[in-house]
Backbone bond lengths (Angstrom), bond angles and torsions (degrees), N, CA, C in turn:
res aa  C-N    CA-C-N  psi(-1)  N-CA   C-N-CA  omega(-1)  CA-C   N-CA-C  phi
1 M - - - 1.452 - - 1.536 108.65 -
2 T 1.325 116.83 133.79 1.458 121.23 -179.76 1.524 110.30 -77.56
3 Y 1.324 116.93 164.89 1.462 119.78 178.26 1.522 110.78 -62.35
4 K 1.343 117.82 -29.12 1.459 120.77 179.00 1.523 110.53 -67.45
5 E 1.327 117.23 -42.35 1.464 121.04 177.15 1.524 110.53 -67.19
6 E 1.317 116.92 -41.59 1.468 121.03 177.07 1.521 110.84 -61.21
7 F 1.334 116.69 -38.79 1.464 121.87 -179.72 1.529 110.94 -63.07
8 I 1.319 117.08 -43.18 1.466 120.14 178.56 1.523 110.33 -62.36
9 T 1.325 117.66 -45.20 1.462 121.39 177.50 1.522 110.58 -61.01
10 F 1.313 116.99 -42.65 1.469 122.59 178.25 1.532 111.10 -59.69
11 M 1.335 116.93 -44.44 1.466 120.07 179.55 1.526 111.70 -64.02
12 V 1.331 117.70 -40.76 1.465 120.60 178.69 1.528 109.87 -64.98
13 R 1.315 117.46 -47.68 1.475 121.40 -178.82 1.530 112.27 -64.66
14 S 1.337 116.51 -27.21 1.470 121.00 179.01 1.531 112.11 -85.53
15 G 1.317 117.97 -3.35 1.457 121.38 -178.76 1.519 113.45 74.11
16 V 1.321 115.77 21.44 1.460 121.56 -178.28 1.529 111.09 -93.63
17 L 1.318 116.45 -37.87 1.464 122.00 178.65 1.524 108.44 -103.50
18 T 1.331 116.35 119.04 1.457 121.47 177.81 1.524 109.02 -125.68
19 F 1.320 114.92 154.43 1.456 121.25 -178.19 1.522 110.04 -116.87
20 G 1.320 116.29 145.84 1.455 122.08 -179.47 1.514 109.41 162.15
21 D 1.328 116.23 -150.30 1.456 122.03 176.81 1.520 107.97 -112.63
22 F 1.323 116.32 112.36 1.458 121.66 -176.50 1.522 109.81 -125.14
23 T 1.319 115.50 155.22 1.456 121.83 174.77 1.519 107.46 -120.06
24 T 1.323 116.78 125.29 1.461 121.09 -179.63 1.523 110.46 -75.54
25 K 1.310 115.82 170.29 1.462 121.57 178.00 1.531 111.30 -56.85
26 S 1.327 115.93 -32.76 1.460 120.26 -179.59 1.526 112.36 -78.72
27 G 1.334 116.56 -6.76 1.457 120.74 179.74 1.516 114.45 95.79
28 R 1.318 117.03 -1.25 1.452 121.51 179.88 1.530 110.54 -77.78
29 K 1.315 117.53 141.69 1.467 123.20 177.23 1.526 108.88 -83.33
30 T 1.332 116.08 143.67 1.460 120.96 179.25 1.534 109.26 -145.71
31 P 1.335 117.60 146.05 1.471 120.63 -179.67 1.535 113.75 -86.04
32 Y 1.305 117.95 0.46 1.464 120.67 178.49 1.519 109.64 -144.49
33 F 1.336 115.07 161.77 1.462 120.99 178.39 1.517 107.77 -141.63
34 I 1.317 116.25 133.61 1.460 122.25 178.39 1.520 107.86 -116.67
35 N 1.326 116.00 121.37 1.459 121.58 178.80 1.522 108.56 -122.96
36 T 1.340 116.46 97.66 1.466 120.33 -178.49 1.525 112.16 -67.98
37 G 1.329 117.32 -11.84 1.460 120.56 174.55 1.520 112.46 -66.73
38 N 1.332 117.85 -11.46 1.465 121.24 179.06 1.524 113.39 -84.65
39 Y 1.329 118.41 -6.77 1.463 118.90 170.94 1.514 107.19 -71.46
40 K 1.342 116.59 131.41 1.460 119.05 -171.37 1.523 115.37 -132.62
41 T 1.327 118.69 -7.85 1.462 119.28 -172.88 1.519 111.89 -124.76
42 G 1.310 114.64 161.22 1.462 120.12 175.95 1.511 111.96 -62.71
43 A 1.330 117.08 -38.16 1.465 120.86 178.88 1.529 110.27 -63.04
44 Q 1.336 116.58 -42.24 1.460 120.08 178.07 1.531 110.58 -64.00
45 A 1.317 117.06 -43.16 1.464 120.90 -179.71 1.526 110.74 -62.04
46 A 1.332 116.79 -42.65 1.459 120.75 179.89 1.525 110.87 -64.10
47 K 1.329 116.80 -45.05 1.463 120.53 179.80 1.522 110.92 -66.34
48 L 1.330 116.79 -40.39 1.455 121.67 178.21 1.527 110.31 -59.24
49 G 1.322 116.73 -45.10 1.460 120.89 177.28 1.506 112.45 -59.13
50 D 1.341 116.29 -36.95 1.461 120.24 178.35 1.530 111.08 -63.46
51 Y 1.329 117.14 -40.39 1.473 120.18 179.30 1.524 110.92 -67.62
52 Y 1.327 116.84 -44.87 1.466 120.00 178.47 1.530 110.28 -62.76
53 A 1.330 116.97 -42.38 1.465 120.91 179.94 1.522 111.01 -63.55
54 A 1.323 117.30 -41.36 1.466 120.37 178.95 1.527 110.37 -61.48
55 C 1.322 116.97 -41.17 1.463 120.99 179.03 1.524 111.22 -65.90
56 I 1.325 116.53 -44.33 1.464 120.56 179.00 1.524 109.89 -63.85
57 Q 1.321 117.07 -44.40 1.467 120.98 -179.59 1.524 111.01 -63.02
58 E 1.323 117.20 -40.12 1.470 120.72 -178.85 1.528 112.06 -69.88
59 N 1.323 116.77 -39.89 1.460 120.84 -172.86 1.518 114.87 -97.24
60 L 1.317 117.42 -25.10 1.468 122.16 -178.09 1.527 109.77 -136.30
61 P 1.339 117.12 65.25 1.465 118.82 -175.46 1.527 114.44 -69.17
62 D 1.341 117.62 -19.73 1.460 120.38 -178.25 1.526 109.67 -136.22
63 G 1.308 115.70 157.49 1.453 120.45 168.42 1.504 117.96 84.08
64 V 1.303 119.84 1.07 1.454 120.71 178.17 1.525 108.89 -81.66
65 T 1.327 116.13 129.66 1.459 120.64 -179.65 1.521 111.65 -88.33
66 C 1.349 116.25 -42.92 1.466 119.36 -178.50 1.523 110.41 -160.94
67 L 1.329 114.85 168.16 1.459 122.71 174.77 1.522 108.16 -107.34
68 F 1.328 116.25 137.70 1.462 121.80 178.57 1.522 108.91 -120.49
69 G 1.333 116.21 126.19 1.454 121.93 177.07 1.512 110.41 -112.05
70 P 1.333 117.97 107.85 1.470 120.28 179.70 1.532 111.24 -63.67
71 A 1.332 115.97 140.46 1.462 120.60 177.43 1.529 108.44 -63.11
72 Y 1.261 117.02 141.60 1.441 130.16 -2.32 1.534 112.27 -103.61
73 K 1.307 118.25 -41.57 1.468 120.25 -173.95 1.520 113.50 -66.83
74 G 1.314 118.60 -24.02 1.458 120.62 179.25 1.523 113.44 -72.33
75 I 1.326 116.75 -19.33 1.471 120.24 -177.29 1.526 111.66 -62.04
76 P 1.340 119.59 -57.49 1.472 117.30 -179.97 1.519 112.83 -65.41
77 L 1.327 117.97 -27.13 1.464 120.09 178.21 1.524 110.79 -65.30
78 A 1.331 117.03 -44.64 1.472 120.53 179.14 1.522 111.22 -66.31
79 V 1.323 117.09 -40.48 1.469 120.94 -178.76 1.525 110.69 -65.01
80 T 1.329 117.16 -47.44 1.464 119.10 -177.99 1.528 111.34 -69.99
81 A 1.337 117.62 -32.56 1.472 120.14 175.75 1.523 110.38 -66.03
82 A 1.335 117.28 -42.92 1.466 120.96 178.48 1.529 110.85 -61.57
83 A 1.332 116.54 -43.20 1.468 120.32 179.35 1.528 110.64 -63.64
84 S 1.326 117.31 -41.93 1.462 120.79 -180.00 1.523 112.32 -69.75
85 L 1.341 117.31 -36.34 1.467 119.39 175.60 1.523 110.54 -60.41
86 Y 1.321 116.95 -39.48 1.461 120.53 178.53 1.534 110.86 -68.99
87 R 1.320 115.17 -50.01 1.459 120.95 -175.78 1.533 112.22 -65.05
88 N 1.323 117.44 -42.62 1.463 121.03 -172.41 1.528 114.91 -95.16
89 Y 1.354 117.19 -24.03 1.463 120.04 -173.49 1.523 113.17 -130.06
90 D 1.316 117.40 5.06 1.468 122.92 -179.37 1.530 111.72 55.82
91 R 1.347 116.23 35.85 1.471 122.39 176.44 1.522 107.55 -109.21
92 D 1.301 116.21 109.79 1.463 121.55 -177.78 1.527 109.84 -96.47
93 L 1.340 116.09 79.13 1.462 121.28 -178.68 1.521 110.90 -91.05
94 P 1.324 116.64 139.61 1.462 118.84 174.16 1.527 109.69 -73.98
95 Y 1.334 115.09 160.56 1.463 120.70 176.22 1.519 109.06 -132.97
96 C 1.304 114.90 161.81 1.457 120.88 176.90 1.517 108.95 -152.38
97 F 1.312 114.88 165.93 1.457 120.60 175.77 1.515 108.83 -153.34
98 N 1.313 114.54 163.44 1.458 119.58 -178.99 1.522 111.04 -102.67
99 R 1.313 114.17 158.63 1.460 121.44 171.56 1.524 106.68 -96.16
100 K 1.313 116.81 148.91 1.473 119.77 176.46 1.528 110.28 -66.59
101 E 1.331 116.04 -33.29 1.467 120.85 177.58 1.522 108.27 -129.35
102 A 1.319 116.50 136.59 1.469 120.81 179.53 1.523 110.01 -62.41
103 K 1.311 115.67 142.22 1.460 122.95 179.42 1.524 108.59 -91.98
104 D 1.319 117.31 130.94 1.470 119.73 -177.64 1.526 112.30 -105.52
105 H 1.335 117.78 12.38 1.463 121.56 177.24 1.531 108.39 -135.93
106 G 1.319 117.01 175.26 1.465 120.03 -177.06 1.511 110.33 60.15
107 E 1.334 115.83 -131.65 1.472 118.82 178.77 1.522 111.88 -76.94
108 G 1.336 116.86 -15.47 1.463 121.46 175.74 1.514 113.45 65.83
109 G 1.312 115.54 -179.21 1.457 122.03 175.08 1.514 114.34 88.95
110 S 1.321 113.49 -179.11 1.456 119.71 -178.13 1.528 112.66 -111.58
111 M 1.332 118.00 -5.19 1.468 121.53 -179.75 1.524 110.54 -112.78
112 V 1.331 114.98 145.14 1.464 122.14 177.80 1.527 107.40 -125.17
113 G 1.318 116.27 140.39 1.459 121.38 179.87 1.507 110.79 91.71
114 Y 1.326 115.61 -144.88 1.455 121.98 179.96 1.525 109.43 -59.33
115 K 1.313 115.91 140.65 1.471 121.47 177.52 1.530 108.56 -101.05
116 P 1.333 117.85 104.34 1.474 120.07 -179.20 1.523 112.31 -57.33
117 Q 1.325 114.73 144.91 1.459 123.10 -179.29 1.527 109.37 -115.54
118 D 1.326 116.45 159.31 1.462 120.48 174.10 1.523 108.85 -54.14
119 G 1.314 116.44 134.72 1.451 121.36 178.55 1.517 114.82 91.24
120 D 1.344 118.10 -9.32 1.465 120.83 177.91 1.525 110.27 -65.45
121 D 1.307 115.89 146.52 1.465 122.54 171.66 1.526 106.99 -100.61
122 V 1.312 115.54 105.75 1.460 122.17 -172.96 1.525 110.13 -106.40
123 V 1.321 116.48 131.00 1.459 122.01 173.33 1.526 106.95 -96.30
124 I 1.321 115.92 122.73 1.465 120.93 177.08 1.526 107.40 -90.28
125 V 1.326 115.63 119.78 1.459 121.87 179.93 1.524 106.36 -103.33
126 E 1.317 115.70 106.40 1.457 123.43 -167.09 1.520 111.13 -117.32
127 D 1.320 115.71 155.87 1.458 120.04 179.18 1.519 112.96 -95.13
128 V 1.317 118.65 -10.76 1.460 121.21 -177.29 1.521 109.61 -83.86
129 V 1.316 115.34 125.11 1.452 121.83 177.40 1.513 106.97 -123.89
130 T 1.318 115.79 124.83 1.451 120.29 -178.16 1.516 109.61 -142.19
131 R 1.301 114.82 169.19 1.456 120.32 -178.68 1.510 107.44 -133.02
132 S 1.302 116.09 136.77 1.454 120.94 178.40 1.518 109.85 -86.75
133 E 1.306 116.14 142.74 1.463 121.38 176.10 1.521 110.49 -78.13
134 E 1.337 117.11 -19.10 1.452 121.32 -179.83 1.518 110.16 -77.58
135 R 1.289 115.96 146.06 1.458 122.15 174.64 1.516 106.60 -111.66
136 L 1.305 117.24 123.22 1.475 120.60 179.95 1.509 110.87 -91.19
């Protein structure tokens, strides 16, 4: 079984991937729904990071500058992927995430962690999973 097949089984067993008749925020109908907010344990987070890291390693083995996790659900996804990339592939990539509202005290700003620079190759680790009805 490939890591992709294992990942689907993992999502179902974790109660993250469910099947039925759902309507997305955009109003589109879909036969499945993925809610990453249903991951609840350290073991799940560690395993999830391993799947994300395997995908990043397979598809982007070189040239990635950092991982970006959009607030809010993308934050733990980027962190666990970065940890797994280091642990499993000896790739020590920085990560960062945004705040929903800029902070005007302390270090301030809207970004936390690594500060992306012009020319960086950033992988966005996102919680939204969707499917297009169009076939290219």
